[in-house]
Each structure stands twice: as C-alpha cells, then as structure tokens.
Phi, psi and omega in degrees: 000131188284160176302331185285338181255018178288139183297145182293146177275140183294137182287146180285121174293142173292145187284123174217144170308133186306147171081005185246153182220148181274127186283140178289134171301135177255118183304137178082015179235157179232142177294132183250132173298146179293143189294140175269152182277134178291135184280130172281153185308137178299151170281123180251135180242123182287162188291330182282327172299313181304315182296314182302317186291324182285332176298326177283357189088004179264172181222138171265352182309137187084342180259336178298141177073001188289130186214177178289334174293316176293323178295324180297339174282343179292156181298124174082348190266335185294340181280347172306144171304149183306316177304313181302312182289324178302323190281318176308308186295324177297317179300325179294319177307304189298311183304306177312308187298322178300314180299324178288318179301312185289321183297314185288321178283346181079007170066012176230157173288136182253153178278170184300336180279350180091144183071151177287160180247131172249098183317316186296344184267345181291160182292139167298150191216139172199152183201156173255123184288138184285074173290131181299138188281171169060043178283149178227135184236131175273156187285155163270222168227202191291333185239347185238106178271158157275161181207164181221141189238144182236120180267131182299315183299313180300317180293321178301317175045233180298338183281359182266094180270342187206210181253135190241125180255096189281131178244333181215147175232131179236137177219137177230122178254126179237146175203153175244125174281155182301155186281170172297154185231142179259129181213132180061039169078007176230153182269119177265118184267130184286120178282153184301155170261143191244109182254166178209142183237144181219143166247123181237148170224165178269014171251028178060038173238128181208162174213146183215135178277172170281156166294129182225141185256164177282170178290135180297324181273309179295326185078007181271136177233157183199132175227120174253142181216137175232151177223130172263136181289330182296352174285351175260194177277010181233160175257333185230142163245137194263117171241130187132186182265095179243021188301339180262009190251136172270105182285141175286171188296339179275006180232148175212142173296149179180177180247146170237135175226150175242127181244134184247129178239142176237116181277242178266135169268099185293155192270174179275125173229149178285153179282136178081192180300132173217132177286337190230149170236155178258128182286142172243110189262000183165190182197150170283153177211168176233130179237129178241135185227120177244138176237153168214164177163233177231154179229150177224136178251118175306137185093350178273160187273000000 
C-alpha cells in the first residue's frame, strides 16, 4: 500500500467528565459575571474603647471591620441579595455598639456616689435622735388614747448627711406624775397615768408595749421598747435620699415612726370617803430614740 493511500489515524477526543455537555454559544452575547454585593462601611472601634472592653475581659476580635462586604465572603452568605447583606451589616453595627456600652459600663446601675455598694462593708452607725424635751400630752380615756408621733427622718433633720440603712430602733419613754396634794384638810393621792409606746415602719415591722402606769408612791414611770428590722422581710429600712441608688433585695426605702399614747391620766382622790376629787388632765414626758445600722455618704469611696 502506498503512503498516499494509508488509512487516516483516529483523532484524540478532548478530555471531558462523563455526563457533561458544552453549552452552545449564542451569537452576539457575552458571559456576565455575577454581581458583587456593595460593602457597608466597616465598624470602627477606637483604641480607648477597645482597651476599656478588654479590661472588662471582653474581646472585639473578629468583630472589627465587620461589614456587609465581609459578610458576603462567608460561605453561603454571598448569594444573598445586596439589600439583605446591607441590613445584616447594619444589625452587626448595632450589636457591636451595645456590647461595647455594656462592657464599659459593667451592665449595672450605679448609686449617685459612684461604685456599687455592699451594705455589709459600710461603717457601723448609731445615734441618739434629738427629740425635743418637755413634751406634754393631754389624756384620752380608758379605751381611746391621745397620741403624738415622731418621725425618724424628721428627727435626723440637719444631722442627715447621707443614707442610713437602719437595723435597730430603741425607744424609752419616761414620765413623772404630779405629786399628791393636800386640799380641804385631806390628802388627795394622785393615781397613775397610763402610757403606751409603739414603733412602726413601712416595711411591715412594728412593736408595741403594754399600757403601763407609773409607780403610785414614787410617781415615776418608764417604758422601753426595741425593734429589729429583721423581724420583717428585710434586713434594712433605708432613710435618706437614695432615689439614684439601686437597692439590694435585703433593703427597702421606708419611714420609721415612734408613737406615744396617753390613755387616762387618773385623778387625785382622798383616802376614805371624799366628796371631791382633783382632776389630772395630762402629763409631761421625755422620749429618747436611738437608731443603729450602716451609713453611706454619696460621693464617698
């Protein structure tokens, strides 16, 4: 066989994966790459804020420079519409800002003096309140007394330089009944005056004494009464301006009052048959009130 008539050699087929086909080209068209998402401005964190957050134990690593453009590079996110990516980027900005604020502030409400308060670490405090002397109370009757009320906050007055976490209140009432009197040739013996003492709070803690009369011979009378705030649901009743303070659960703002009652101030009678008596219409008394607990002065460390 001559070289001119040799059979043609088979052509090498181009290598293609099985099952694939080449799409025919369409005349007059060009292939267009998929649109890229526009990047939102990166979140910038200044050095001072970064240092404050890291001091609190937080990290901004991985959040710096986060934008919709960066989100678009994440697996499966780049296929989202451009508008969706921009919204996600904006949400990231808001979340980062909230994280920074919480980390720097510590996430808690502070009292006006600055810094959190642990009541147990405050200085012990106690005082005897300046109750005005020579108080006088007119009598009621055997069942319905007359009374006078003393408010702890009012008695503190100018002495109230801070906030007081009161744990205990002590009150002592003393009085001296008028002496016996001789009249119309006979001695009229003054019968006892009958007092009662009460301590009240707005945190559901209170105490009340028995009705007590003075000694018939010495004419001296005395009532002592104490109250522990722990008899309520609280350990402390707070007196003072604490409106800017977030109180712990063991403390509550409230009022504390001490009430003095006078029932019947019994009259003066002669021993044996007597046509007349001498009236006793009331009595002077002295009241002392002591309080103790913890104190806090706004602005102090």
